[in-house]
C-alpha positions in Angstrom: 2.5 -8.3 -5.6 -0.6 -8.7 -3.8 -0.5 -8.9 0.2 -4.2 -9.8 0.1 -3.7 -13.8 0.3 -5.3 -14.5 3.5 -9.2 -14.1 3.4 -10.6 -12.2 6.4 -14.1 -13.4 7.2 -14.8 -9.7 9.0 -13.6 -8.0 6.3 -16.4 -5.8 4.4 -18.4 -6.9 1.6 -19.1 -4.3 -0.4 -17.3 -3.7 -3.2 -14.1 -1.1 -3.5 -14.7 2.1 -4.2 -11.0 2.6 -5.6 -8.3 0.8 -6.0 -4.3 1.7 -5.4 -1.0 0.2 -6.1 1.8 1.6 -3.9 5.0 1.2 -5.9 8.6 0.9 -4.2 10.6 3.5 -6.5 14.5 2.6 -5.2 16.9 3.5 -2.2 16.7 7.4 -3.3 13.9 9.2 -1.7 11.2 9.4 -2.3 10.6 5.5 -1.9 7.5 5.2 -3.1 4.8 6.0 -5.4 0.8 5.8 -5.1 -0.8 4.8 -8.1 -4.6 4.7 -8.4 -6.5 2.7 -11.7 -10.3 3.8 -10.6 -12.4 5.3 -7.8 -13.3 8.7 -6.2 -10.7 11.2 -7.0 -11.1 12.3 -3.2 -11.1 9.3 -1.6 -7.9 8.4 -3.6 -6.0 11.6 -2.6 -6.7 11.6 1.1 -5.5 7.7 0.9 -2.5 8.9 -0.9 -1.4 11.4 1.7 -2.0 9.2 4.4 0.2 6.5 2.7 2.8 9.4 2.0 2.8 10.6 5.8 3.2 6.9 6.6 5.9 5.6 3.8 7.5 8.3 1.9 10.7 8.3 4.1 11.1 4.6 4.7 12.6 2.0 2.5 11.4 -1.5 2.7 14.3 -2.7 4.9 13.5 0.0 7.7 12.2 -2.0 11.0 9.4 1.1 11.2 8.0 0.2 7.5 6.7 -3.2 8.4 4.2 -1.4 11.3 3.6 1.0 9.0 2.6 -1.0 6.0 0.4 -3.2 8.3 -1.3 0.4 9.1 -1.9 1.2 5.5 -3.5 -2.4 4.6 -5.8 -1.5 7.5 -6.6 1.9 6.2 -7.3 0.8 2.7 -9.7 -2.0 4.1 -11.6 0.4 6.3 -12.0 2.8 3.3 -12.8 -0.2 0.9 -9.5 0.8 -1.6 -8.5 -2.4 -3.3 -4.6 -2.3 -2.6 -1.7 -3.6 -4.2 2.1 -3.7 -3.5 5.0 -3.5 -5.7 7.9 -3.6 -3.8 10.0 -5.5 -6.2 11.0 -8.4 -4.1 9.5 -11.8 -2.8 8.9 -12.1 0.9 12.0 -14.1 1.3 14.3 -12.6 -0.9 15.8 -9.0 -1.1 15.0 -6.0 -2.7 16.1 -6.1 -6.7 14.8 -4.7 -9.9 
């Protein structure tokens, strides 16, 4: 599932340097896995460390998750990383696998 439904006119027009998927693993910690399909390994590893620092102990229903998710999205945009989220839910429904 992707959260890139809105097109930002101020978004960089350069091609992405990497691609990452953030996958919700379930209610037992660690909650998240960050996978990469392509890109410079150092860029992906640095991004992974930042994402883990923001999300690793937060389940998606935690109020802090929404704020940190937006920070992760901005970080990916700034770094030209094509980002996908797989939270296992639609925007309206409960988390289910």
